[in-house]
C-alpha positions as a Python dict, from the first residue, in 0.01 Angstrom:
ca = {
    (1, 'M'): (0, 0, 0),
    (2, 'V'): (356, 67, -111),
    (3, 'V'): (440, 436, -118),
    (4, 'K'): (645, 538, -420),
    (5, 'W'): (873, 803, -278),
    (6, 'E'): (986, 905, -626),
    (7, 'E'): (632, 1016, -702),
    (8, 'V'): (611, 1211, -374),
    (9, 'Y'): (940, 1375, -466),
    (10, 'K'): (810, 1481, -808),
    (11, 'M'): (496, 1629, -655),
    (12, 'K'): (707, 1858, -434),
    (13, 'L'): (945, 1966, -709),
    (14, 'V'): (903, 2336, -800),
    (15, 'G'): (1096, 2627, -947),
    (16, 'I'): (1247, 2922, -764),
    (17, 'D'): (950, 3150, -847),
    (18, 'E'): (716, 2919, -655),
    (19, 'V'): (946, 2924, -352),
    (20, 'L'): (973, 3302, -356),
    (21, 'K'): (593, 3319, -311),
    (22, 'L'): (649, 3185, 41),
    (23, 'V'): (832, 3505, 136),
    (24, 'Q'): (585, 3739, 306),
    (25, 'S'): (619, 4064, 499),
    (26, 'N'): (724, 4034, 865),
    (27, 'S'): (835, 3674, 818),
    (28, 'T'): (1142, 3496, 955),
    (29, 'I'): (1351, 3287, 718),
    (30, 'V'): (1643, 3066, 821),
    (31, 'V'): (1888, 2918, 571),
    (32, 'G'): (2158, 2651, 588),
    (33, 'M'): (2505, 2769, 679),
    (34, 'T'): (2833, 2815, 495),
    (35, 'P'): (2888, 2512, 263),
    (36, 'M'): (2513, 2441, 274),
    (37, 'E'): (2369, 2784, 206),
    (38, 'P'): (2098, 2771, -64),
    (39, 'K'): (2253, 2977, -341),
    (40, 'I'): (1961, 2982, -583),
    (41, 'F'): (1722, 3109, -318),
    (42, 'L'): (1961, 3370, -179),
    (43, 'R'): (2066, 3492, -524),
    (44, 'N'): (1701, 3554, -614),
    (45, 'L'): (1553, 3675, -285),
    (46, 'H'): (1590, 4045, -370),
    (47, 'R'): (1344, 3999, -656),
    (48, 'V'): (1051, 4019, -411),
    (49, 'A'): (1176, 4336, -240),
    (50, 'D'): (904, 4549, -399),
    (51, 'R'): (621, 4351, -236),
    (52, 'V'): (757, 4272, 114),
    (53, 'E'): (889, 4456, 417),
    (54, 'N'): (1060, 4360, 742),
    (55, 'V'): (1169, 4012, 634),
    (56, 'T'): (1444, 3875, 862),
    (57, 'V'): (1684, 3624, 707),
    (58, 'F'): (1912, 3431, 945),
    (59, 'T'): (2244, 3320, 795),
    (60, 'C'): (2590, 3218, 914),
    (61, 'L'): (2918, 3312, 742),
    (62, 'N'): (2781, 3402, 400),
    (63, 'M'): (2986, 3268, 113),
    (64, 'E'): (2868, 3525, -143),
    (65, 'S'): (2762, 3889, -147),
    (66, 'Y'): (2390, 3833, -192),
    (67, 'P'): (2195, 4131, -334),
    (68, 'F'): (1918, 4133, -70),
    (69, 'Y'): (2149, 4291, 190),
    (70, 'M'): (2416, 4454, -26),
    (71, 'K'): (2206, 4755, -129),
    (72, 'Q'): (2066, 5023, 99),
    (73, 'E'): (1748, 5033, -108),
    (74, 'Y'): (1655, 4690, 33),
    (75, 'S'): (1681, 4794, 399),
    (76, 'K'): (1303, 4825, 446),
    (77, 'S'): (1245, 4488, 282),
    (78, 'F'): (1517, 4270, 437),
    (79, 'Q'): (1736, 4233, 742),
    (80, 'N'): (2021, 3983, 732),
    (81, 'A'): (2061, 3854, 1088),
    (82, 'S'): (2402, 3687, 1091),
    (83, 'W'): (2541, 3450, 1353),
    (84, 'Y'): (2892, 3499, 1210),
    (85, 'F'): (3009, 3783, 986),
    (86, 'G'): (3190, 3729, 660),
    (87, 'A'): (3348, 3988, 432),
    (88, 'S'): (3020, 4092, 270),
    (89, 'N'): (2850, 4147, 608),
    (90, 'R'): (3139, 4368, 718),
    (91, 'E'): (3114, 4565, 394),
    (92, 'A'): (2739, 4618, 436),
    (93, 'V'): (2784, 4743, 793),
    (94, 'K'): (3080, 4964, 700),
    (95, 'N'): (2876, 5126, 422),
    (96, 'K'): (2577, 5170, 655),
    (97, 'Y'): (2327, 4996, 430),
    (98, 'G'): (2114, 4923, 736),
    (99, 'T'): (2056, 4565, 622),
    (100, 'V'): (2279, 4356, 851),
    (101, 'S'): (2285, 4288, 1223),
    (102, 'Y'): (2493, 4044, 1429),
    (103, 'V'): (2329, 3781, 1649),
    (104, 'P'): (2535, 3727, 1969),
    (105, 'N'): (2549, 3356, 2042),
    (106, 'N'): (2745, 3051, 2143),
    (107, 'L'): (2725, 2801, 1859),
    (108, 'H'): (2565, 2523, 2061),
    (109, 'Q'): (2275, 2754, 2148),
    (110, 'A'): (2233, 2935, 1816),
    (111, 'G'): (1940, 2732, 1689),
    (112, 'T'): (1766, 2676, 2022),
    (113, 'N'): (1792, 3044, 2122),
    (114, 'L'): (1647, 3142, 1785),
    (115, 'L'): (1352, 2906, 1828),
    (116, 'D'): (1293, 3037, 2180),
    (117, 'S'): (1277, 3395, 2051),
    (118, 'R'): (1044, 3360, 1750),
    (119, 'E'): (861, 3133, 1508),
    (120, 'V'): (1033, 3038, 1185),
    (121, 'D'): (816, 3077, 878),
    (122, 'V'): (1047, 2921, 620),
    (123, 'F'): (1365, 2714, 632),
    (124, 'V'): (1566, 2685, 311),
    (125, 'G'): (1865, 2453, 297),
    (126, 'V'): (2066, 2221, 75),
    (127, 'A'): (2042, 1843, 64),
    (128, 'S'): (2197, 1544, -106),
    (129, 'P'): (1970, 1352, -346),
    (130, 'M'): (1698, 1126, -207),
    (131, 'D'): (1760, 754, -157),
    (132, 'K'): (1518, 469, -235),
    (133, 'N'): (1356, 498, 110),
    (134, 'G'): (1274, 867, 75),
    (135, 'F'): (1562, 1007, 280),
    (136, 'L'): (1778, 1304, 186),
    (137, 'T'): (2066, 1425, 402),
    (138, 'L'): (2152, 1777, 510),
    (139, 'S'): (2500, 1691, 389),
    (140, 'A'): (2782, 1899, 538),
    (141, 'S'): (2604, 2095, 814),
    (142, 'V'): (2367, 2021, 1102),
    (143, 'V'): (2477, 2307, 1327),
    (144, 'Y'): (2118, 2432, 1371),
    (145, 'E'): (1946, 2312, 1053),
    (146, 'K'): (1781, 1997, 1191),
    (147, 'D'): (1642, 2180, 1495),
    (148, 'V'): (1492, 2452, 1274),
    (149, 'I'): (1344, 2206, 1024),
    (150, 'E'): (1153, 2038, 1306),
    (151, 'K'): (988, 2370, 1400),
    (152, 'A'): (959, 2567, 1075),
    (153, 'K'): (619, 2620, 915),
    (154, 'R'): (759, 2548, 567),
    (155, 'V'): (1070, 2354, 465),
    (156, 'V'): (1241, 2400, 129),
    (157, 'L'): (1550, 2210, 14),
    (158, 'E'): (1775, 2272, -284),
    (159, 'V'): (1871, 1920, -392),
    (160, 'N'): (2228, 1921, -518),
    (161, 'P'): (2399, 1612, -662),
    (162, 'K'): (2733, 1763, -556),
    (163, 'A'): (2630, 1765, -189),
    (164, 'P'): (2786, 1462, -14),
    (165, 'R'): (2558, 1210, 151),
    (166, 'T'): (2661, 1203, 515),
    (167, 'H'): (2616, 993, 827),
    (168, 'G'): (2493, 1092, 1171),
    (169, 'D'): (2191, 1311, 1247),
    (170, 'T'): (2164, 1451, 895),
    (171, 'H'): (1873, 1257, 750),
    (172, 'V'): (1549, 1430, 650),
    (173, 'H'): (1259, 1233, 505),
    (174, 'I'): (1076, 1360, 198),
    (175, 'S'): (755, 1364, 403),
    (176, 'E'): (907, 1641, 619),
    (177, 'V'): (976, 1866, 318),
    (178, 'D'): (725, 2101, 154),
    (179, 'Y'): (914, 2205, -159),
    (180, 'L'): (1219, 2092, -351),
    (181, 'I'): (1432, 2276, -606),
    (182, 'E'): (1679, 2077, -815),
    (183, 'V'): (2013, 2257, -850),
    (184, 'D'): (2364, 2173, -963),
    (185, 'Y'): (2631, 2410, -833),
    (186, 'D'): (2970, 2355, -671),
    (187, 'L'): (2981, 2378, -294),
    (188, 'P'): (3180, 2669, -150),
    (189, 'E'): (3543, 2576, -92),
    (190, 'A'): (3776, 2693, 181),
    (191, 'E'): (4106, 2838, 66),
    (192, 'L'): (4399, 2628, 185),
    (193, 'V'): (4632, 2883, 342),
    (194, 'E'): (5000, 2802, 376),
    (195, 'P'): (5130, 2907, 717),
    (196, 'T'): (5371, 3196, 746),
    (197, 'E'): (5697, 3173, 938),
    (198, 'I'): (5535, 3338, 1241),
    (199, 'E'): (5238, 3103, 1228),
    (200, 'S'): (5474, 2807, 1213),
    (201, 'K'): (5652, 2930, 1527),
    (202, 'I'): (5318, 2959, 1706),
    (203, 'A'): (5223, 2612, 1586),
    (204, 'H'): (5547, 2468, 1724),
    (205, 'Y'): (5454, 2580, 2076),
    (206, 'V'): (5096, 2459, 2036),
    (207, 'S'): (5200, 2117, 1909),
    (208, 'E'): (5419, 2067, 2214),
    (209, 'L'): (5109, 2100, 2433),
    (210, 'I'): (4927, 1818, 2254),
    (211, 'E'): (4991, 1475, 2404),
    (212, 'D'): (4949, 1136, 2239),
    (213, 'G'): (4593, 1010, 2278),
    (214, 'S'): (4442, 1360, 2293),
    (215, 'T'): (4111, 1446, 2130),
    (216, 'I'): (4140, 1770, 1937),
    (217, 'Q'): (3925, 2054, 1811),
    (218, 'I'): (4104, 2256, 1549),
    (219, 'G'): (3980, 2526, 1315),
    (220, 'I'): (4084, 2663, 979),
    (221, 'G'): (4341, 2920, 869),
    (222, 'G'): (4715, 2973, 888),
    (223, 'I'): (4775, 2884, 1253),
    (224, 'P'): (4551, 2570, 1264),
    (225, 'N'): (4699, 2449, 934),
    (226, 'A'): (5048, 2500, 1073),
    (227, 'V'): (4957, 2308, 1390),
    (228, 'A'): (4831, 2015, 1185),
    (229, 'K'): (5156, 2000, 988),
    (230, 'L'): (5351, 1963, 1314),
    (231, 'L'): (5144, 1677, 1456),
    (232, 'H'): (5287, 1407, 1230),
    (233, 'N'): (5482, 1249, 1519),
    (234, 'K'): (5179, 1222, 1750),
    (235, 'K'): (4995, 897, 1812),
    (236, 'D'): (4629, 801, 1841),
    (237, 'L'): (4473, 1144, 1823),
    (238, 'G'): (4096, 1174, 1811),
    (239, 'V'): (3864, 1438, 1670),
    (240, 'H'): (3564, 1604, 1836),
    (241, 'T'): (3529, 1932, 1654),
    (242, 'E'): (3285, 2196, 1545),
    (243, 'M'): (3427, 2202, 1192),
    (244, 'F'): (3575, 1909, 1001),
    (245, 'T'): (3872, 2039, 800),
    (246, 'E'): (4116, 1930, 533),
    (247, 'S'): (4405, 1893, 776),
    (248, 'M'): (4219, 1618, 959),
    (249, 'I'): (4221, 1406, 643),
    (250, 'D'): (4598, 1451, 615),
    (251, 'L'): (4650, 1339, 974),
    (252, 'F'): (4415, 1043, 929),
    (253, 'E'): (4602, 928, 619),
    (254, 'M'): (4933, 956, 810),
    (255, 'G'): (4793, 733, 1084),
    (256, 'V'): (4812, 1015, 1341),
    (257, 'I'): (4436, 1042, 1387),
    (258, 'T'): (4288, 703, 1469),
    (259, 'N'): (4004, 800, 1707),
    (260, 'R'): (4085, 481, 1901),
    (261, 'K'): (4159, 653, 2233),
    (262, 'K'): (3851, 875, 2242),
    (263, 'T'): (3628, 866, 2546),
    (264, 'L'): (3315, 951, 2344),
    (265, 'W'): (3231, 803, 2004),
    (266, 'K'): (3537, 581, 1992),
    (267, 'G'): (3651, 518, 1636),
    (268, 'K'): (3452, 811, 1495),
    (269, 'F'): (3525, 1164, 1380),
    (270, 'V'): (3260, 1384, 1541),
    (271, 'C'): (3173, 1722, 1388),
    (272, 'T'): (2875, 1946, 1328),
    (273, 'F'): (2978, 2083, 985),
    (274, 'A'): (3252, 2042, 725),
    (275, 'F'): (3416, 2309, 514),
    (276, 'G'): (3701, 2249, 273),
    (277, 'T'): (3777, 2152, -85),
    (278, 'K'): (3626, 1894, -318),
    (279, 'R'): (3868, 1646, -162),
    (280, 'L'): (3708, 1700, 179),
    (281, 'Y'): (3352, 1671, 46),
    (282, 'S'): (3453, 1349, -128),
    (283, 'F'): (3606, 1213, 195),
    (284, 'V'): (3291, 1265, 402),
    (285, 'D'): (3060, 1132, 129),
    (286, 'D'): (2903, 808, 256),
    (287, 'N'): (3183, 777, 513),
    (288, 'P'): (3046, 604, 827),
    (289, 'S'): (3350, 708, 1031),
    (290, 'V'): (3249, 1076, 1011),
    (291, 'M'): (2950, 1155, 1230),
    (292, 'F'): (2769, 1484, 1169),
    (293, 'L'): (2572, 1561, 1486),
    (294, 'R'): (2371, 1865, 1590),
    (295, 'G'): (2562, 2168, 1709),
    (296, 'R'): (2367, 2175, 2035),
    (297, 'Y'): (2523, 1834, 2113),
    (298, 'V'): (2870, 1853, 1957),
    (299, 'N'): (2950, 2195, 2102),
    (300, 'D'): (2779, 2158, 2437),
    (301, 'P'): (3069, 2221, 2680),
    (302, 'Y'): (2946, 1940, 2905),
    (303, 'V'): (2962, 1699, 2612),
    (304, 'V'): (3302, 1828, 2498),
    (305, 'A'): (3432, 1784, 2853),
    (306, 'Q'): (3349, 1413, 2851),
    (307, 'N'): (3641, 1361, 2612),
    (308, 'E'): (3945, 1304, 2830),
    (309, 'K'): (4259, 1495, 2724),
    (310, 'M'): (4044, 1725, 2514),
    (311, 'V'): (4243, 2004, 2345),
    (312, 'S'): (4067, 2306, 2197),
    (313, 'I'): (4275, 2528, 1966),
    (314, 'N'): (4128, 2867, 1873),
    (315, 'T'): (4262, 3199, 1748),
    (316, 'A'): (4193, 3553, 1869),
    (317, 'L'): (4229, 3918, 1774),
    (318, 'M'): (4362, 4036, 2111),
    (319, 'V'): (4408, 3945, 2477),
    (320, 'D'): (4424, 4195, 2762),
    (321, 'L'): (4674, 4175, 3047),
    (322, 'T'): (4428, 4015, 3288),
    (323, 'G'): (4329, 3747, 3036),
    (324, 'N'): (4011, 3865, 2866),
    (325, 'V'): (4008, 3736, 2507),
    (326, 'C'): (3842, 3919, 2217),
    (327, 'S'): (3811, 3715, 1897),
    (328, 'E'): (3523, 3879, 1715),
    (329, 'A'): (3548, 4259, 1702),
    (330, 'L'): (3780, 4559, 1689),
    (331, 'G'): (3623, 4775, 1955),
    (332, 'A'): (3260, 4827, 1854),
    (333, 'Q'): (3339, 4733, 1492),
    (334, 'H'): (3214, 4376, 1457),
    (335, 'Y'): (3444, 4148, 1258),
    (336, 'S'): (3342, 3779, 1279),
    (337, 'G'): (3163, 3602, 1564),
    (338, 'T'): (3190, 3395, 1878),
    (339, 'G'): (3112, 3076, 1688),
    (340, 'G'): (3202, 2776, 1899),
    (341, 'Q'): (3513, 2924, 2059),
    (342, 'L'): (3378, 2960, 2411),
    (343, 'D'): (3191, 2626, 2381),
    (344, 'T'): (3497, 2421, 2298),
    (345, 'H'): (3733, 2619, 2523),
    (346, 'R'): (3506, 2566, 2823),
    (347, 'G'): (3469, 2198, 2744),
    (348, 'A'): (3843, 2145, 2707),
    (349, 'V'): (3919, 2321, 3036),
    (350, 'K'): (3662, 2103, 3215),
    (351, 'S'): (3798, 1786, 3053),
    (352, 'K'): (4016, 1549, 3255),
    (353, 'G'): (4368, 1634, 3136),
    (354, 'G'): (4224, 1885, 2888),
    (355, 'K'): (4369, 2213, 2759),
    (356, 'G'): (4208, 2526, 2619),
    (357, 'I'): (4451, 2705, 2388),
    (358, 'I'): (4418, 3055, 2242),
    (359, 'A'): (4681, 3114, 1972),
    (360, 'L'): (4754, 3448, 1807),
    (361, 'R'): (5030, 3654, 1649),
    (362, 'S'): (5188, 3897, 1893),
    (363, 'T'): (5132, 4192, 1658),
    (364, 'A'): (4889, 4313, 1391),
    (365, 'K'): (4898, 4571, 1112),
    (366, 'N'): (5246, 4465, 1000),
    (367, 'G'): (5389, 4490, 1348),
    (368, 'A'): (5246, 4834, 1424),
    (369, 'V'): (5024, 4726, 1715),
    (370, 'S'): (5043, 4467, 1990),
    (371, 'T'): (4771, 4203, 2021),
    (372, 'I'): (4854, 4173, 2391),
    (373, 'V'): (4693, 4493, 2520),
    (374, 'P'): (4658, 4666, 2858),
    (375, 'L'): (4280, 4686, 2817),
    (376, 'L'): (4048, 4575, 2539),
    (377, 'P'): (3937, 4876, 2331),
    (378, 'L'): (3609, 5037, 2432),
    (379, 'G'): (3315, 4834, 2304),
    (380, 'S'): (3507, 4510, 2253),
    (381, 'P'): (3308, 4197, 2339),
    (382, 'V'): (3479, 3940, 2562),
    (383, 'T'): (3477, 3608, 2377),
    (384, 'V'): (3658, 3408, 2646),
    (385, 'P'): (3641, 3570, 2991),
    (386, 'R'): (3958, 3585, 3195),
    (387, 'Q'): (3831, 3346, 3462),
    (388, 'E'): (3813, 3070, 3198),
    (389, 'L'): (4140, 3134, 3016),
    (390, 'D'): (4394, 2852, 3016),
    (391, 'Y'): (4683, 2877, 2766),
    (392, 'V'): (4780, 3170, 2542),
    (393, 'V'): (5039, 3110, 2271),
    (394, 'T'): (5224, 3356, 2049),
    (395, 'E'): (5540, 3317, 1843),
    (396, 'W'): (5729, 3421, 2159),
    (397, 'G'): (5612, 3137, 2379),
    (398, 'V'): (5338, 2999, 2602),
    (399, 'A'): (5158, 3163, 2894),
    (400, 'H'): (4969, 2921, 3119),
    (401, 'V'): (4736, 3141, 3323),
    (402, 'R'): (4474, 2903, 3462),
    (403, 'G'): (4452, 2954, 3837),
    (404, 'K'): (4707, 3235, 3835),
    (405, 'T'): (4672, 3572, 4008),
    (406, 'V'): (4627, 3891, 3808),
    (407, 'R'): (4990, 3979, 3883),
    (408, 'E'): (5118, 3638, 3771),
    (409, 'R'): (4916, 3626, 3450),
    (410, 'T'): (5004, 3986, 3363),
    (411, 'L'): (5375, 3904, 3385),
    (412, 'E'): (5330, 3583, 3183),
    (413, 'L'): (5135, 3759, 2909),
    (414, 'I'): (5392, 4040, 2887),
    (415, 'S'): (5662, 3772, 2848),
    (416, 'I'): (5498, 3638, 2528),
    (417, 'A'): (5420, 3982, 2383),
    (418, 'H'): (5642, 4119, 2107),
    (419, 'P'): (5964, 4262, 2259),
    (420, 'D'): (5892, 4601, 2101),
    (421, 'F'): (5585, 4639, 2323),
    (422, 'R'): (5695, 4481, 2651),
    (423, 'D'): (5816, 4807, 2809),
    (424, 'M'): (5490, 4982, 2722),
    (425, 'L'): (5283, 4692, 2858),
    (426, 'T'): (5489, 4685, 3178),
    (427, 'S'): (5447, 5060, 3226),
    (428, 'E'): (5070, 5042, 3168),
    (429, 'A'): (5039, 4742, 3401),
    (430, 'K'): (5207, 4940, 3678),
    (431, 'K'): (4979, 5240, 3620),
    (432, 'M'): (4675, 5011, 3653),
    (433, 'G'): (4814, 4847, 3967),
    (434, 'L'): (4832, 4504, 3807),
    (435, 'I'): (5199, 4449, 3902),
}
C-alpha cells in the first residue's frame, strides 16, 4: 500500500483554537527558539489564561513581547522560563510581573538538562513545508528542538513557506507530528549593526590573533561584525559555530571561508541555528554546504576541541582583575544568558593551536565606568571562570592570561583597561594583595 503523505498532512491540519486546547494546568510547553519561535501560538497563548494555572513555557531569546508574560495578571497562569533573556524578558522582570525566570545553562546541555528535569507535554515549533516523502525540516534551529520533539507527548508545528528548507539533522517526518498549523509570516531578522570606531579597534587586535586555516566561531553585534570585516586577507578559514551569521556569507563570497582546512566536517559550515536577514535565510535554503546539527553536538566542548586551530570569539560585560568573566548580568540583575559562550571557549582552549577570545569595550555608560573591574559586583554570575580564560581584548590591546599567575594577569588586564581607570585598578589590586 502506498501511503499518501499529503492526505496524512491534511488530517493533521488544524487551527490555533484546536492547538490551544492542548494547554492544560501544570503543563510544560517548549517552543522553538529565536528565528523559529511559533508566533501564532505565542501571540494567542494568553487567551486560555482564565482556564489554566501554573503553565511553564520554555523559550530562548524571545523576538516579540508576547502577552502571556507581559502582564502581571497572567502570573498565576503562566511562567516564561527563558534560557536567554531578550528585551521583553528584562522588562517583565524589571516591572516585577512575576512571569519570567531565567534557566541557567550551557547551550549544549539546555535541551538534555530540561528533559532530565521534567516531562514535556507539548512542543510547538516552526517548520518548512513538507516534501513528497513526508519530511518537513525544523529550518533554522536545532539547538534543542529535535531532542524535545523525540520526548514530547504532543508535537505541533507551524508550517511556514518562508522558513528555509535546511540540511543536517533538521528533518522531521509527518508521522512524528500531531498537529499542523499553516502560517505565512516573515522570520525575525537580526539588525545589521555597523561597528563603531572603538569596536573596529577591538576587531583589529582580534583579527591579528586569527591565523590562516583557523576554524572560527563568531557571534553577532558590533564587535563580531567588525572582526569579520577585517578578515578579508585571511585564507582558508572554516566555520564551526553556534550561530550562522550574515558576516559568514560575506567571507564565503570573498573566498576567505572555504572550510577546506577543517579537521571536522571538511568542506561544510557547521552550526546549530541561523539568525540574520532574508539574504541569510535564502543562503541556507537547500544549501548542502550548511549543516544544521543539534546543539548538544555542535557546542559540546569536546567536539569543538577536535577542530584544530579553533578560535572562539565572544563578548562580555565585564572581567575582574583575576580573570573571571561575566557576560550575562549586572550584579543580580539578569541581562542575557550564558548561551554557548563557555561551550565554545572551553572547546577552543582545548583545541590544538586554538584560542579562546573574550572581546569587550574598556568602558560602559559613555565612559563612566570601567569594564575591567577589581571584583565582579555582588551577585554577578561567572560565565567564564578565571582558570579557563585565555585572551581578553579591548580597544587598548590584548591580554594573554592563560597559565599566568594572579599577579601577571592582573598587570596584563590593567594594561588593557581604559587609561582613566588604570590608577584606580592598580590601587585596588594592591589593597587586595594581587600585586
